[in-house]
C-alpha positions as CSV (number, residue, x, y, z in Angstrom):
1,M,11.8,5.0,-8.6
2,R,13.4,4.4,-11.9
3,E,14.0,0.6,-11.2
4,L,10.2,0.0,-10.5
5,E,9.2,2.1,-13.5
6,E,11.5,0.1,-15.8
7,R,10.1,-3.0,-14.4
8,I,6.5,-1.9,-14.9
9,K,7.4,-0.9,-18.6
10,N,9.2,-4.3,-19.4
11,D,7.1,-6.7,-17.4
12,G,3.6,-5.0,-16.6
13,Q,0.6,-5.7,-18.7
14,V,-2.2,-3.3,-19.2
15,L,-5.6,-4.7,-19.1
16,G,-8.3,-2.5,-20.4
17,E,-8.4,1.2,-19.4
18,D,-7.5,1.0,-15.8
19,V,-5.9,-2.3,-14.7
20,L,-2.2,-3.0,-14.5
21,K,-1.1,-6.5,-14.1
22,V,2.3,-6.9,-12.4
23,D,2.1,-10.5,-11.2
24,N,5.5,-11.5,-12.4
25,F,7.3,-9.3,-9.8
26,L,4.9,-7.8,-7.2
27,N,1.7,-9.9,-6.4
28,H,2.0,-13.4,-7.6
29,Q,5.7,-14.0,-8.2
30,V,7.6,-11.8,-6.0
31,D,11.2,-10.2,-6.9
32,P,12.9,-9.9,-3.5
33,Q,15.7,-7.8,-4.6
34,L,13.2,-5.2,-6.1
35,M,11.2,-5.5,-2.9
36,Y,14.3,-4.7,-0.8
37,H,15.1,-1.6,-3.0
38,M,11.5,-0.4,-2.5
39,G,11.9,-1.0,1.3
40,E,15.1,1.1,1.2
41,E,13.2,3.9,-0.8
42,F,10.3,3.9,1.7
43,H,12.8,4.3,4.5
44,R,14.5,7.2,2.8
45,L,11.1,8.8,2.2
46,F,9.9,8.4,5.8
47,Q,13.1,8.2,7.8
48,D,12.3,11.5,9.6
49,K,9.0,9.9,11.1
50,K,8.8,8.0,14.3
51,I,7.5,4.7,12.9
52,T,6.9,1.9,15.4
53,K,4.6,-0.3,13.1
54,I,4.0,-0.8,9.4
55,L,0.4,-1.9,8.3
56,T,-0.6,-3.3,5.1
57,V,-3.5,-5.5,3.7
58,E,-3.0,-9.1,2.6
59,S,-1.7,-10.2,0.4
60,S,0.1,-8.0,-2.3
61,G,1.1,-5.3,0.2
62,I,3.0,-7.8,2.4
63,A,6.3,-8.2,0.5
64,P,7.0,-4.5,0.2
65,A,5.9,-3.9,3.7
66,V,8.1,-6.6,5.1
67,M,11.1,-5.1,3.3
68,A,10.3,-1.7,4.7
69,G,9.9,-3.2,8.1
70,L,13.2,-4.9,7.9
71,I,14.9,-1.6,7.1
72,F,13.1,0.4,9.7
73,Q,13.5,-2.4,12.1
74,V,9.8,-2.5,13.2
75,P,7.1,-5.1,13.1
76,V,4.7,-5.4,10.1
77,V,1.0,-6.1,10.6
78,F,-1.2,-7.1,7.8
79,A,-5.0,-6.7,7.9
80,R,-6.6,-10.1,7.0
81,K,-9.5,-10.3,4.5
82,H,-10.8,-13.7,5.6
83,K,-11.8,-14.9,9.1
84,S,-10.0,-17.7,10.5
85,L,-10.3,-20.0,13.7
86,T,-7.5,-18.2,15.2
87,L,-8.5,-14.6,14.5
88,K,-12.1,-14.1,15.5
89,N,-12.2,-12.0,18.8
90,D,-10.9,-8.5,19.9
91,L,-10.5,-7.2,16.4
92,Y,-10.4,-3.8,14.8
93,T,-12.4,-4.2,11.5
94,A,-13.2,-2.0,8.5
95,K,-15.1,-2.7,5.2
96,V,-13.0,-2.4,2.1
97,Y,-14.0,-2.6,-1.6
98,S,-11.5,-4.3,-4.0
99,F,-11.5,-2.3,-7.3
100,T,-9.7,-5.2,-9.2
101,K,-11.8,-8.0,-7.8
102,K,-15.1,-6.2,-7.6
103,V,-15.9,-7.4,-4.1
104,S,-16.2,-5.9,-0.5
105,N,-14.2,-7.4,2.2
106,E,-14.0,-6.9,5.9
107,I,-10.5,-6.5,6.8
108,S,-9.3,-7.2,10.5
109,I,-6.4,-6.6,12.8
110,S,-6.1,-8.2,16.2
111,K,-6.2,-5.5,19.0
112,K,-3.1,-7.0,20.5
113,F,-1.0,-5.9,17.6
114,L,-2.0,-2.2,17.4
115,S,-2.3,0.4,20.2
116,S,-2.5,4.1,20.9
117,D,1.4,4.1,21.5
118,D,2.0,3.1,17.8
119,H,3.1,5.4,15.1
120,V,2.0,3.8,11.8
121,L,3.3,3.8,8.3
122,I,0.9,2.2,5.8
123,I,2.4,0.4,2.9
124,D,0.2,-0.9,0.0
125,D,0.9,-2.2,-3.5
126,F,-1.6,0.0,-5.4
127,L,-3.4,3.3,-4.8
128,A,-6.3,3.6,-7.2
129,N,-9.6,4.6,-5.4
130,G,-8.1,4.6,-1.8
131,Q,-10.3,2.0,-0.4
132,A,-7.7,-0.2,1.3
133,V,-5.8,2.7,2.7
134,Q,-9.0,4.3,4.0
135,G,-10.0,1.0,5.7
136,L,-6.6,0.8,7.3
137,M,-7.0,4.5,8.5
138,E,-10.4,3.6,10.1
139,I,-8.5,0.8,12.0
140,I,-5.7,3.2,13.0
141,N,-8.3,5.6,14.3
142,A,-10.2,2.8,16.3
143,A,-6.9,1.9,17.9
144,D,-6.2,5.7,18.7
145,A,-2.7,5.1,17.0
146,T,-1.0,7.9,14.9
147,L,-0.7,7.6,11.2
148,E,2.6,9.0,10.1
149,G,2.2,8.5,6.4
150,V,1.3,6.2,3.5
151,G,3.8,4.6,1.1
152,I,2.4,3.3,-2.2
153,V,4.2,1.0,-4.7
154,I,2.2,2.0,-7.8
155,E,-0.2,4.9,-7.9
156,K,-2.8,5.5,-10.6
157,T,-3.1,9.2,-10.5
158,F,-6.2,9.2,-12.8
159,Q,-8.2,7.6,-10.1
160,K,-9.5,9.3,-6.9
161,G,-7.4,7.6,-4.2
162,R,-4.7,10.4,-3.9
163,Q,-7.4,13.1,-3.8
164,L,-9.3,11.3,-0.9
165,L,-6.0,11.1,1.1
166,D,-4.9,14.7,0.3
167,E,-8.4,15.9,1.6
168,N,-7.6,14.1,4.8
169,G,-4.1,15.7,5.1
170,V,-2.3,12.4,4.8
171,E,1.3,12.3,3.5
172,V,1.5,10.0,0.5
173,Q,4.7,8.9,-1.2
174,S,4.4,6.7,-4.2
175,L,7.3,5.0,-5.9
176,A,5.7,4.9,-9.4
177,R,2.9,7.3,-10.4
178,I,1.0,6.4,-13.5
179,K,-0.8,9.2,-15.3
180,A,-2.6,7.0,-17.9
181,F,-2.7,3.8,-19.9
182,E,-2.5,4.7,-23.6
183,N,-2.6,2.1,-26.4
184,G,-1.8,-0.6,-24.0
185,Q,1.1,1.3,-22.6
186,V,1.9,2.9,-19.2
187,V,2.4,6.6,-19.2
188,F,4.2,7.8,-16.1
189,V,3.7,11.2,-14.4
190,D,6.9,13.3,-15.0
191,E,8.8,14.0,-11.9
192,D,8.8,17.7,-12.5
193,Q,4.9,17.7,-12.7
194,D,4.5,17.0,-9.0
């Protein structure tokens, strides 16, 4: 998705060898127009699937997931990372390690929001090591729901997340695929290299 790649080039900030900061349009300040266009693109990529729910993990996946949900006209459910007084019983849970924050979280979704009748599209902001998606897949399996595919905003192809999902036979569509960070710059995978 050229619009997203341009935004990453212009506004993204490479930190070290493997972290991309995109807090001015994706995960702190959100650009609603860009999110809407991403929702349209996810719909185009997965429109042949029978999607009944979109799942993501709080918080950075929520904006693109909501826009995709708007266009698919289905509910969006986000896995919570923190327990609350209102979310403590009848939960599907999974452990997820955050690469950027270097911590493990137990994510949870209320059982009333996911059932065996659901056909699920996972939307997430980044695919690096695949931990968040794997946690959501565990929850989908526990609910006996059907995973239809995974939509990723930004994929770092030099990390193992895609390989793990490919090994599980999961369809993954990423809007921007990064091959490397070189000299503080983002290098994208060429479209004809897929």
